[in-house]
C-alpha positions in Angstrom: 14.9 19.7 -0.3 18.3 18.3 -0.9 19.4 18.4 -4.6 21.4 15.6 -6.1 22.9 14.4 -9.3 19.8 12.3 -9.8 17.6 15.3 -10.2 18.7 15.8 -13.8 17.5 12.2 -14.6 13.9 12.8 -13.5 11.7 13.8 -16.3 10.0 17.2 -15.5 6.5 16.7 -14.1 4.5 16.9 -10.9 4.6 13.8 -8.7 1.4 12.4 -7.2 0.6 9.3 -5.2 -2.9 8.0 -5.0 -4.1 5.7 -2.2 -7.4 5.0 -0.6 -6.3 6.0 2.9 -3.5 6.3 5.4 -4.6 4.3 8.5 -3.4 5.1 12.0 -1.7 1.7 12.3 -0.6 1.3 8.6 1.1 -1.7 7.2 3.7 -2.5 4.5 2.0 -0.9 1.5 1.5 2.5 3.1 4.9 2.4 4.7 6.4 1.7 1.3 4.6 4.5 -0.5 5.6 7.0 2.3 9.2 5.8 2.1 9.3 6.0 -1.7 7.9 9.5 -1.5 10.6 10.6 0.9 13.2 9.1 -1.4 11.8 11.1 -4.3 12.2 14.3 -2.3 15.6 13.5 -0.8 17.2 11.7 -3.8 15.6 13.6 -6.7 14.5 16.9 -5.2 10.9 16.2 -6.3 7.9 17.3 -4.2 5.2 14.6 -3.8 1.5 15.1 -3.1 -0.2 12.0 -1.5 -3.8 12.0 -2.5 -6.4 10.1 -0.4 -10.1 9.2 -1.1 -11.5 8.1 2.2 -13.8 9.9 4.6 -11.1 10.4 7.3 -11.9 13.7 8.9 -8.6 14.3 10.8 -6.2 14.3 7.9 -4.5 17.5 9.0 -3.8 16.1 12.5 -2.7 12.8 10.9 -0.1 14.7 8.7 1.2 16.5 11.8 1.7 13.2 13.6 3.4 11.7 10.6 5.7 14.7 10.3 6.6 14.4 14.0 7.4 10.7 13.4 9.5 11.4 10.3 7.2 9.6 8.0 6.3 12.8 6.2 9.0 15.4 5.5 9.2 18.8 3.9 8.4 18.4 0.2 5.5 16.0 1.0 1.8 16.8 1.5 -1.2 14.7 2.2 -4.4 15.9 0.5 -7.7 14.3 1.2 -10.4 14.8 -1.5 -13.2 15.9 0.8 -11.0 18.3 2.8 -9.9 19.8 -0.5 -13.5 20.4 -1.6 -14.3 22.0 1.8 -11.4 24.4 1.4 -12.1 25.7 -2.2 -14.8 27.8 -3.8 -17.0 25.7 -5.9 -18.4 27.0 -9.2 -21.2 25.7 -11.4 -21.0 24.3 -14.8 -21.3 26.4 -18.0 -24.4 24.3 -19.0 -26.2 25.2 -15.8 -26.8 23.4 -12.5 -27.9 19.7 -12.2 -31.6 19.0 -12.5 -31.8 17.3 -9.0 -30.7 17.6 -5.5 -31.1 15.7 -2.2 -32.7 16.5 1.1 -30.1 16.7 3.8 -29.9 13.9 6.3 -31.4 15.0 9.6 -29.8 13.8 12.9 -31.4 10.7 14.2 -30.9 7.3 15.9 -29.8 5.6 12.7 -27.5 8.4 11.7 -23.8 8.2 12.4 -22.0 11.5 12.8 -18.2 12.3 12.6 -16.5 15.6 13.0 -13.5 17.5 14.0 -13.1 20.0 16.9 -16.7 19.6 17.8 -18.0 20.3 14.3 -19.9 17.7 12.4 -18.4 17.0 8.9 -20.0 13.7 8.0 -23.5 12.2 8.4 -24.2 8.6 7.3 -27.6 7.0 7.3 -27.1 3.2 7.5 -29.5 0.3 6.7 -30.2 -2.7 8.8 -27.0 -4.4 7.5 -24.9 -1.5 8.6 -24.3 -0.2 5.0 -24.2 3.5 4.4 -26.8 4.2 1.8 -27.0 7.9 2.3 -24.1 10.1 3.1 -23.8 13.9 3.6 -20.4 15.6 3.7 -20.5 19.0 5.3 -18.4 22.1 5.5 -17.1 23.4 8.8 -19.8 26.1 8.8 -22.5 23.3 8.6 -23.4 23.9 5.0 -24.0 20.9 2.7 -21.0 20.1 0.5 -21.8 16.7 -1.1 -24.8 14.5 -0.9 -24.4 10.8 -1.9 -27.4 8.5 -2.3 -27.5 4.8 -3.3 -30.5 2.9 -4.5 -29.8 -0.6 -3.4 -32.7 -2.2 -5.3 -32.2 -0.2 -8.5 -28.4 -0.3 -8.4 -28.2 3.4 -9.1 -26.2 6.2 -7.4 -26.4 9.9 -7.3 -23.7 12.3 -6.0 -24.4 16.0 -5.9 -21.9 18.8 -5.1 -23.2 22.1 -3.6 -21.7 25.6 -3.3 -21.5 27.4 0.0 -25.0 28.8 -0.4 -26.5 25.3 -0.7 -27.1 25.5 -4.4 -26.4 22.3 -6.4 -23.7 23.0 -9.0 -22.6 19.5 -10.3 -23.8 15.9 -10.2 -22.5 12.5 -11.1 -24.0 9.0 -11.4 -21.1 7.5 -9.5 -18.5 8.6 -7.0 -15.8 7.8 -9.6 -17.0 10.8 -11.5 -16.2 12.9 -8.5 -12.8 11.4 -8.2 -12.0 12.1 -11.9 -13.2 15.7 -11.5 -11.1 16.2 -8.4 -7.9 14.8 -10.1 -8.5 17.2 -13.0 -8.8 20.1 -10.6 -5.7 19.1 -8.6 -3.5 18.2 -11.6 -4.8 20.7 -14.2 -2.9 20.7 -17.4 0.6 20.2 -16.0 2.6 17.1 -17.1 2.3 14.7 -14.2 3.0 11.2 -12.9 0.3 9.5 -10.8 1.5 6.4 -8.9 -1.3 4.3 -7.6 -0.5 2.0 -4.7 -3.8 0.9 -3.3 -5.7 -1.9 -5.0 -8.9 -0.2 -4.0 -7.9 3.1 -5.6 -6.6 1.3 -8.6 -10.1 0.1 -9.5 -11.0 3.7 -10.1 -7.7 4.9 -11.4 -7.7 2.6 -14.4 -10.6 4.8 -15.7 -8.6 8.0 -15.3 -6.9 8.6 -18.7 -5.5 12.0 -19.5 -2.8 12.8 -22.0 -0.8 14.9 -19.6 -0.9 12.3 -16.8 1.3 9.2 -16.8 -0.5 6.6 -14.6 1.6 3.9 -12.9 0.1 1.1 -10.7 2.2 -0.7 -8.2 1.2 -4.3 -7.2 2.3 -4.6 -3.6 0.8 -8.0 -3.1 0.3 -11.2 -4.9 -2.1 -11.1 -7.9 -3.1 -14.7 -7.2 -5.5 -16.2 -4.7 -4.1 -17.5 -1.4 -3.6 -21.0 -2.7 -2.1 -19.7 -6.0 -4.7 -21.5 -8.2 -6.5 -18.4 -9.5 -6.4 -14.7 -9.8 -7.1 -12.7 -6.7 -10.8 -11.8 -6.7 -10.1 -8.4 -5.1 -7.7 -7.5 -7.9 -9.3 -9.1 -10.9 -11.1 -6.0 -12.3 -7.7 -4.2 -12.3 -5.8 -7.2 -13.7 -8.2 -7.5 -16.6 -7.5 -3.9 -17.4 -3.8 -3.5 -16.9 -3.6 -1.9 -20.4 -5.4 1.1 -18.9 -2.3 2.1 -17.0 0.8 3.5 -18.7 3.1 1.4 -16.5 2.5 -1.6 -14.1 5.2 -2.0 -11.5 6.0 -5.4 -9.8 8.3 -5.7 -6.8 10.0 -8.9 -8.0 11.0 -10.6 -11.2 9.2 -13.8 -10.0 5.9 -12.1 -9.9 6.4 -10.5 -13.3 7.1 -13.9 -14.7 4.0 -15.4 -13.1 1.9 -12.4 -14.3 3.0 -13.0 -17.8 2.2 -16.7 -17.6 -1.3 -15.8 -16.2 -2.3 -12.9 -18.4 0.2 -12.5 -21.3 3.4 -10.6 -22.1 2.3 -7.0 -21.5 5.0 -4.6 -22.9 4.6 -2.1 -20.0 5.5 -4.2 -17.0 8.5 -3.1 -14.9 10.2 -4.6 -11.8 11.2 -2.0 -9.1 11.7 -3.3 -5.5 10.9 -1.3 -2.4 13.9 0.7 -1.3 15.4 1.6 2.1 17.5 4.4 3.4 21.2 3.5 3.9 21.7 6.5 6.1 19.1 5.2 8.6 21.0 2.0 9.2 22.2 1.4 12.7 25.9 0.8 13.5 24.9 -1.8 16.1 27.5 -4.4 16.8 27.4 -7.9 18.0 27.8 -6.6 21.5 24.6 -4.6 21.4 22.6 -7.4 19.6 20.8 -9.8 21.8 20.9 -13.4 20.7 17.6 -15.2 20.9 15.5 -12.1 20.4 13.1 -12.2 17.5 11.1 -9.4 16.0 8.1 -9.3 13.6 6.7 -6.2 11.9 3.2 -7.2 10.8 -0.4 -6.1 10.7 -2.5 -8.4 13.0 -4.7 -9.8 10.2 -5.4 -13.3 8.9 -3.2 -13.0 5.9 -0.1 -12.4 8.0 -0.5 -15.7 10.0 1.1 -14.2 13.1 -0.3 -17.1 15.1 2.2 -19.3 13.3 5.0 -17.2 14.5 3.7 -17.3 18.1 3.3 -21.1 18.0 6.8 -21.5 16.5 8.4 -19.5 19.2 6.5 -21.4 21.9 7.8 -24.7 20.5 11.3 -23.4 19.9 11.5 -22.1 23.5 11.3 -25.7 24.8 14.8 -26.2 23.4 16.5 -22.7 23.4 16.1 -19.3 25.0 14.1 -17.2 22.5 11.6 -14.4 22.6 9.5 -12.6 20.0 8.3 -9.0 19.9 5.5 -8.4 17.4 5.0 -4.8 16.3 1.7 -3.9 14.6 -2.1 -3.8 15.2 -5.1 -5.4 13.6 -8.4 -7.1 14.1 -6.9 -10.4 15.2 -5.2 -9.0 18.3 -7.8 -10.5 20.7 -7.4 -14.0 19.1 -3.6 -13.7 19.2 -3.7 -12.8 22.9 -5.8 -15.9 23.5 -3.3 -18.0 21.6 -0.4 -16.6 23.6 -2.3 -17.4 26.8 -3.3 -20.9 25.8 0.4 -21.7 25.0 1.5 -20.2 28.3 3.9 -18.0 26.2 3.3 -14.6 27.7 6.9 -14.5 28.9 8.1 -15.4 25.4 5.8 -13.4 23.0 4.8 -9.8 23.4 2.4 -7.9 21.2 3.9 -4.4 21.2 1.2 -2.6 19.1 1.9 0.0 16.5 5.3 1.7 17.2 6.8 4.2 14.8 10.3 3.2 16.1 9.8 -0.5 15.5 12.3 -0.7 12.7 15.1 0.4 15.0 14.8 -3.0 16.8 16.2 -4.8 13.7 19.6 -3.5 14.8 19.5 -5.2 18.2 17.4 -8.3 17.4 18.8 -11.6 16.5 16.3 -12.7 13.9 13.0 -11.6 12.2 10.0 -13.8 11.2 7.8 -13.5 8.1 4.8 -15.9 8.0 2.4 -14.3 5.5 0.3 -16.3 3.0 1.5 -14.0 0.2 3.5 -10.7 -0.3 5.0 -8.4 -2.8 8.4 -7.6 -1.5 8.0 -6.6 2.2 10.0 -3.4 3.0 10.6 -4.8 6.5 12.4 -7.8 5.1 15.0 -5.7 3.3 15.3 -3.3 6.2 15.9 -6.1 8.6 18.5 -7.7 6.5 20.2 -4.3 6.0 20.5 -4.1 9.8 22.0 -7.6 10.0 18.9 -9.2 11.4 18.6 -12.8 10.2 15.3 -13.4 8.3 13.4 -16.7 8.8 10.6 -16.6 6.3 8.0 -18.9 4.7 8.9 -19.5 1.1 5.8 -17.8 -0.3 5.1 -15.8 -3.4 6.5 -13.3 -3.6 9.6 -11.7 -1.9 11.4 -14.0 0.4 13.1 -16.2 -2.2 14.1 -13.2 -4.2 16.4 -12.0 -1.4 17.0 -14.9 0.9 19.6 -17.5 -0.1 18.6 -20.3 2.2 21.3 -21.0 4.8 23.6 -18.2 3.7 21.9 -14.9 4.5 18.7 -16.2 6.1 16.3 -19.2 6.1 13.4 -20.2 3.9 10.8 -22.5 5.4 8.0 -24.5 3.6 4.9 -22.3 3.8 2.6 -23.1 6.7 5.1 -25.5 8.3 5.1 -24.3 11.9 7.4 -27.1 13.1 9.9 -26.3 10.4 9.7 -22.7 11.4 10.4 -23.5 15.0 13.3 -25.8 14.1 14.9 -23.0 12.0 14.8 -20.7 15.0 16.4 -23.5 17.1 19.0 -24.1 14.5 20.0 -20.5 14.3 20.5 -20.4 18.1 22.8 -23.4 17.9 25.0 -22.0 15.2 28.5 -20.8 16.2 28.8 -17.0 16.6 31.3 -16.8 13.7 28.8 -18.5 11.3 26.0 -16.2 12.5 28.1 -13.1 11.9 29.0 -14.3 8.4 25.3 -14.7 7.7 24.6 -11.2 9.0 27.3 -9.8 6.6 25.8 -11.6 3.7 22.3 -10.3 4.6 23.6 -6.7 4.7 25.4 -7.2 1.3 22.1 -8.5 -0.2 20.2 -5.5 1.0 22.7 -3.1 -0.7 21.0 -3.4 -4.0 17.7 -2.1 -2.5 19.2 1.3 -1.4 17.1 4.4 -2.1 19.5 5.8 -4.6 19.4 2.7 -6.8 15.6 2.3 -6.5 14.9 5.9 -7.2 17.0 5.8 -10.4 14.9 2.8 -11.5 11.7 4.8 -10.9 13.2 7.7 -13.0 14.0 5.3 -15.9 10.6 3.7 -15.8 8.8 7.1 -15.7 10.8 8.1 -18.8 9.9 4.9 -20.6 6.2 5.2 -19.6 6.1 8.8 -20.8 7.7 7.9 -24.1 5.3 5.0 -24.7 2.4 7.2 -24.0 3.5 10.1 -26.2 5.2 8.2 -29.1 4.0 8.7 -32.7 3.3 5.7 -35.0 5.5 3.4 -33.0 3.5 4.4 -29.8 0.3 3.7 -31.6 1.6 0.2 -32.5 2.5 -0.3 -28.8 -1.0 0.8 -27.8 -2.6 -1.6 -30.2 -0.4 -4.4 -28.9 -1.4 -3.5 -25.3 -5.1 -3.6 -26.2 -4.7 -7.0 -27.9 -2.8 -8.3 -24.8 -5.6 -6.9 -22.6 -8.2 -8.7 -24.6 -6.4 -12.0 -24.2 -5.9 -11.2 -20.5 -9.6 -10.7 -19.9 -10.4 -14.0 -21.6 -7.7 -15.8 -19.6 -8.8 -14.2 -16.4 -12.3 -15.5 -16.9 -10.9 -19.0 -17.0 -8.7 -18.5 -14.0 -11.2 -16.9 -11.6 -14.8 -16.5 -10.6 -17.0 -13.4 -10.8 -16.4 -10.1 -9.2 -18.2 -6.8 -8.6 -17.0 -4.2 -11.1 -19.3 -1.4 -10.0 -17.9 2.1 -9.7 -19.1 2.4 -6.1 
């Protein structure tokens, strides 16, 4: 690991990141947490352990691929909860074993099996709706590791942990209990910082309170519903309990201001944008850049509205020579392929799939498109501008307006207005080369403030503040009481802003 002057500014303590999973074709949130972790290693000399909670059974192979792609570097590790349990010797409690255990799931037609290297590590018995109601996690030797049973009618759950001899040694009434036990084992008594990126993991993490662990939650997306009229249903249980975290990090000032309006003036809110690596910037010149080539880095899901970008390019191409390469994967790919075919735009729009080198195309592309319904602050937006790629983005909450000065370093378009998006693409192509190059220079200058060194320093400062708030004496107690009062108001306000939600600890 490279040492730097910044190292002395990081408070001593182990660094952990908690996320639900790392998908094969991951999007902006996972890309941002991996990038931030690399920056902590390179800029501050701090190792980072990335903790995952899903049932992915090929995490070792995943980490190898990510290392080969440069997404994971020396000083970073990916640790999956179930792989960790498979690798350690499990001991019983001092008060004796649990009073119950479960019969193992036998192979059968309704049982789904998953494994690695020909060895079954997971059995799931699913109901008629496809929901996994009974799950067994196995060791490589075939012995039962964890049995997990849900009673759909009674609303109860039982999770039992077994030693290598098949003897039950611990049990919990929820899987969250397993998560808490695991974090205690991983972290131990060392002073630590736990950064929670995933909104799914955050629902659990808000219940994990340890004096030696500073918990920090990053809101990567909007906290409001798609139309902006209410709190996001998927985030509401976390938003109502923000006081359970020692720090809550927003990516933009605009979102912090809206969060304060929606829930109250929490004293532990911070604004830290996603960073990027200056050293990775390309030295591409105007001669290597292809005018008329657009790029888009986006998951192919409904929230990203990639179909808007496709339609805009199809319309713009009637007037100017433009193309669009879309990098990413997702469930809407078949629909997007149909859209491209129906518009006869296959020679204009290409779905390139997941490509670890996609960001390098910013250096040779003319412009980039962003058509999401809502965002935090997309890392791709800043990276594109740093490479001189002109952003054309819907003026959504949040992100684009925080970095794009319309007409100077990029373009903002009314959200959902495909015609306006197309016309901005046309207008860019008709600008004189000198004006376009000036716009590229201003885009690069804007991106300068998001460099890894600056962003990592901001994280170091906020970690120090969060630690001091958590461990202060009487003043800290006063802050804690204030946070609890604000949290109470936030819950009451949230009830008015949104509908119901499921707060089970499934």
